[in-house]
C-alpha angles and dihedrals in degrees: 000000000000093000090055091054090047093052092047091050091051091054092049089052091047093049093047091049091050091048092046092048091048092050092048090050089049098047092044095047093045092057097035120110112267128235098257110124098190138013115283137181122224134178117227106205122228116266093025115153126213092267096051092045089052090051093050091047090052091048092053093048094244098121130018106206119043090191093060088048094052095042092044090052090051102043111014110034128080116270116271142088124273111244132229120239142085117308136180111225117202125229112272094011111167126230089252091052093046091054093047090051090050091048093050095058091219095153125182112281113227124193138207118195116210112197124221116262102029120138122236090258093055092047090050090053090052093050094047091053096046109113115228098034122106137207129016128311089243123205116344125219120244117293111289093029098109120080111226111226140107111296122195123213143165129239112276094026114140123254090221089056091053090049089053091051090053092049092048091048091055092047093048092047095050091046087053099047102038097072091052093056121131117261124262100022118166089230112080106183136049089241090059090051092054091050094052093041090056090052092049088047092056093041098060138010090192108108096209092050097056098084090046094049088045089053093052092054089046090053094048091049089053089053093044090241122150112260091225094198116169095210089062088056091055094045091051090056099040104024086217093290096118138350116278087240094211141050120285110264129210087252089057091055089057093045113133102234132136090240100048104110090190086068107030126054123236123001125345115249095263145001119294096211140353110283124210130230095269093054094049090049091051092052092047092046107023126179118274105249139123095220117134106183142042136174136178115284100198095251096083093270136077139259112228130208140189096204135044089237093055087046092052092054089050090050091053089052090050091049092053089050091051092047090051093050092050091054091049091049092053 
């Protein structure tokens, strides 16, 4: 009988030692640095189970032992599922750290920058080419309804969702800025402000000039003068679908389109681009000036004038600069 108890006792000791050794192997391996030599980005597909996730991580060189990963997820990690998405794994990240990252859902943040002054068609092209987005853009709002700025998104987000965010951002911004407008402006609706802001956006990319350019257009509207903005001529010909691809001609200035402000009086029927915040602000709070004209000055900015005579002198200077540049380029 004593021999039997001895044998049973030895078995218990052996089993306990084996269990203890296995547990030590698991805990050490779970927290040990992984084999990854440098940071890497990996996409975990939706619907992936623990086994397929482990296999993907091994293939990417992020973890070395899929068994430690699976057992660690079951017995050692905090409760909670591992989430699909695009993740950035750091060099030497342990199996424990890898699981914690996947449970956190802190996926890689991608970004798409939309420059001010782009048309709906140009923005739609950028969104359609953005890697990591899925689906179609869906219906776009009217021209001028998308706010240009940098948008962040995660892999797998829908293009239509991003368009909705851009549309909502523009609506929110205009609702915020319109009540803060200067008094006695010649524009009486938020829609008119957007139209004029789109023209200002296309006329100058120089931040400090925007309020001054806006003031010129306000002054012309008050005097019932035509705006005579070249970008409106271009939009009338292309509708924002593609660049004109050539200089504006004298015939273009006479083109009978609804947007050509050399032909029509007042504002065109809609925006000619998507203006940014600064352009909208400049239209709602323009500079205080009685200037009525501006023309390029050859430095990237514009020369402003209060009278037609002054403006004509500025135009002559600009023509000379244009002529010299053409000779240089030949």
